[in-house]
Short mmCIF file of the C-alpha atoms (twelve columns), coordinates in Angstrom:
data_MODEL
# 
_entry.id   MODEL 
# 
loop_
_atom_site.group_PDB 
_atom_site.id 
_atom_site.type_symbol 
_atom_site.label_atom_id 
_atom_site.label_alt_id 
_atom_site.label_comp_id 
_atom_site.label_asym_id 
_atom_site.label_seq_id 
_atom_site.Cartn_x 
_atom_site.Cartn_y 
_atom_site.Cartn_z 
_atom_site.pdbx_PDB_model_num 
ATOM 1  C CA . MET A 1  -73.705 76.176 96.387  1 
ATOM 2  C CA . ASN A 2  -75.914 73.537 98.027  1 
ATOM 3  C CA . LYS A 3  -74.103 70.557 99.508  1 
ATOM 4  C CA . PHE A 4  -74.828 66.911 100.215 1 
ATOM 5  C CA . ALA A 5  -73.185 64.165 102.273 1 
ATOM 6  C CA . LEU A 6  -70.812 61.951 100.273 1 
ATOM 7  C CA . LYS A 7  -69.518 58.699 101.704 1 
ATOM 8  C CA . VAL A 8  -67.054 56.460 99.845  1 
ATOM 9  C CA . ILE A 9  -66.638 52.975 101.267 1 
ATOM 10 C CA . THR A 10 -64.037 50.370 100.249 1 
ATOM 11 C CA . PRO A 11 -63.427 46.891 101.685 1 
ATOM 12 C CA . GLN A 12 -60.878 48.573 103.992 1 
ATOM 13 C CA . GLY A 13 -63.485 50.996 105.394 1 
ATOM 14 C CA . VAL A 14 -64.763 54.545 104.904 1 
ATOM 15 C CA . VAL A 15 -62.291 56.670 102.912 1 
ATOM 16 C CA . ILE A 16 -64.430 59.786 102.329 1 
ATOM 17 C CA . ASP A 17 -67.177 61.153 104.584 1 
ATOM 18 C CA . LYS A 18 -67.668 64.844 103.757 1 
ATOM 19 C CA . LEU A 19 -70.120 67.492 102.654 1 
ATOM 20 C CA . VAL A 20 -69.555 68.199 98.962  1 
ATOM 21 C CA . ALA A 21 -71.098 70.298 96.187  1 
ATOM 22 C CA . GLY A 22 -70.763 67.778 93.356  1 
ATOM 23 C CA . PHE A 23 -69.559 64.309 92.420  1 
ATOM 24 C CA . TYR A 24 -68.628 63.080 88.939  1 
ATOM 25 C CA . LEU A 25 -67.985 59.403 88.180  1 
ATOM 26 C CA . ARG A 26 -68.380 56.678 85.582  1 
ATOM 27 C CA . GLY A 27 -71.609 54.713 85.780  1 
ATOM 28 C CA . SER A 28 -72.190 51.385 84.074  1 
ATOM 29 C CA . GLU A 29 -74.116 53.148 81.288  1 
ATOM 30 C CA . GLY A 30 -71.977 56.294 81.022  1 
ATOM 31 C CA . ASP A 31 -70.658 59.268 82.961  1 
ATOM 32 C CA . LEU A 32 -72.688 60.629 85.902  1 
ATOM 33 C CA . ALA A 33 -72.861 63.938 87.741  1 
ATOM 34 C CA . VAL A 34 -74.571 64.183 91.135  1 
ATOM 35 C CA . PHE A 35 -75.523 67.435 92.862  1 
ATOM 36 C CA . ALA A 36 -77.631 68.338 95.915  1 
ATOM 37 C CA . GLY A 37 -81.297 67.518 95.437  1 
ATOM 38 C CA . HIS A 38 -80.635 64.892 92.769  1 
ATOM 39 C CA . VAL A 39 -83.452 62.441 92.132  1 
ATOM 40 C CA . PRO A 40 -82.875 59.181 94.089  1 
ATOM 41 C CA . PHE A 41 -81.408 56.212 92.215  1 
ATOM 42 C CA . VAL A 42 -79.106 53.211 92.556  1 
ATOM 43 C CA . THR A 43 -76.699 52.083 89.837  1 
ATOM 44 C CA . SER A 44 -73.577 50.074 89.283  1 
ATOM 45 C CA . VAL A 45 -70.370 51.966 88.517  1 
ATOM 46 C CA . ARG A 46 -67.348 51.047 86.441  1 
ATOM 47 C CA . GLU A 47 -63.715 51.577 87.269  1 
ATOM 48 C CA . GLY A 48 -62.618 55.074 86.333  1 
ATOM 49 C CA . LYS A 49 -61.807 58.640 87.290  1 
ATOM 50 C CA . CYS A 50 -63.970 60.450 89.858  1 
ATOM 51 C CA . THR A 51 -64.036 64.129 90.746  1 
ATOM 52 C CA . ILE A 52 -65.285 65.550 94.050  1 
ATOM 53 C CA . VAL A 53 -66.231 69.233 93.996  1 
ATOM 54 C CA . TYR A 54 -66.210 70.839 97.443  1 
ATOM 55 C CA . ASP A 55 -67.397 74.365 96.588  1 
ATOM 56 C CA . ASP A 56 -66.552 77.338 94.367  1 
ATOM 57 C CA . SER A 57 -63.446 78.330 96.348  1 
ATOM 58 C CA . SER A 58 -61.616 75.071 97.121  1 
ATOM 59 C CA . GLU A 59 -59.751 72.651 94.915  1 
ATOM 60 C CA . ASP A 60 -61.465 69.567 93.557  1 
ATOM 61 C CA . THR A 61 -60.264 66.080 94.481  1 
ATOM 62 C CA . GLU A 62 -59.626 63.595 91.694  1 
ATOM 63 C CA . ALA A 63 -59.437 59.871 92.316  1 
ATOM 64 C CA . VAL A 64 -59.719 56.543 90.557  1 
ATOM 65 C CA . ALA A 65 -62.488 54.287 91.843  1 
ATOM 66 C CA . GLY A 66 -62.908 50.587 91.226  1 
ATOM 67 C CA . SER A 67 -66.175 48.984 90.217  1 
ATOM 68 C CA . GLY A 68 -69.048 49.095 92.677  1 
ATOM 69 C CA . MET A 69 -72.474 50.525 93.483  1 
ATOM 70 C CA . LEU A 70 -73.723 54.100 93.862  1 
ATOM 71 C CA . SER A 71 -76.770 55.036 95.942  1 
ATOM 72 C CA . VAL A 72 -78.291 58.516 95.753  1 
ATOM 73 C CA . SER A 73 -81.032 59.267 98.282  1 
ATOM 74 C CA . GLY A 74 -82.147 62.730 99.366  1 
ATOM 75 C CA . ASP A 75 -79.069 64.669 100.441 1 
ATOM 76 C CA . SER A 76 -76.937 61.554 100.896 1 
ATOM 77 C CA . VAL A 77 -74.752 59.789 98.330  1 
ATOM 78 C CA . THR A 78 -72.873 56.558 99.032  1 
ATOM 79 C CA . LEU A 79 -70.336 54.918 96.747  1 
ATOM 80 C CA . MET A 80 -69.365 51.354 97.665  1 
ATOM 81 C CA . THR A 81 -66.309 50.568 95.583  1 
ATOM 82 C CA . SER A 82 -63.700 47.841 95.325  1 
ATOM 83 C CA . SER A 83 -60.863 50.410 95.455  1 
ATOM 84 C CA . TRP A 84 -60.160 54.148 95.821  1 
ATOM 85 C CA . LYS A 85 -56.932 55.949 94.994  1 
ATOM 86 C CA . ILE A 86 -56.440 59.715 95.155  1 
ATOM 87 C CA . CYS A 87 -54.657 60.986 92.041  1 
ATOM 88 C CA . SER A 88 -51.342 62.643 92.803  1 
ATOM 89 C CA . GLU A 89 -50.762 66.195 91.654  1 
# 
């Protein structure tokens, strides 16, 4: 599976900076899914559940993100969010 660089930034600093296979989150106009090679765009995001997919063999990470902005450009995705909390298992 192709991967891209995902960076999640909160007011406290960078909380995620990894290569991932997919990223699901809630945009201002509905749910979004981002994969490697996605067309570039910038959008606002709403508070809600996010899922990070690492690859076919590892477990996904689920979190709750606050409102913010998402930037997708080439093989780089940056989420600037007001908060980030990993969901406990």
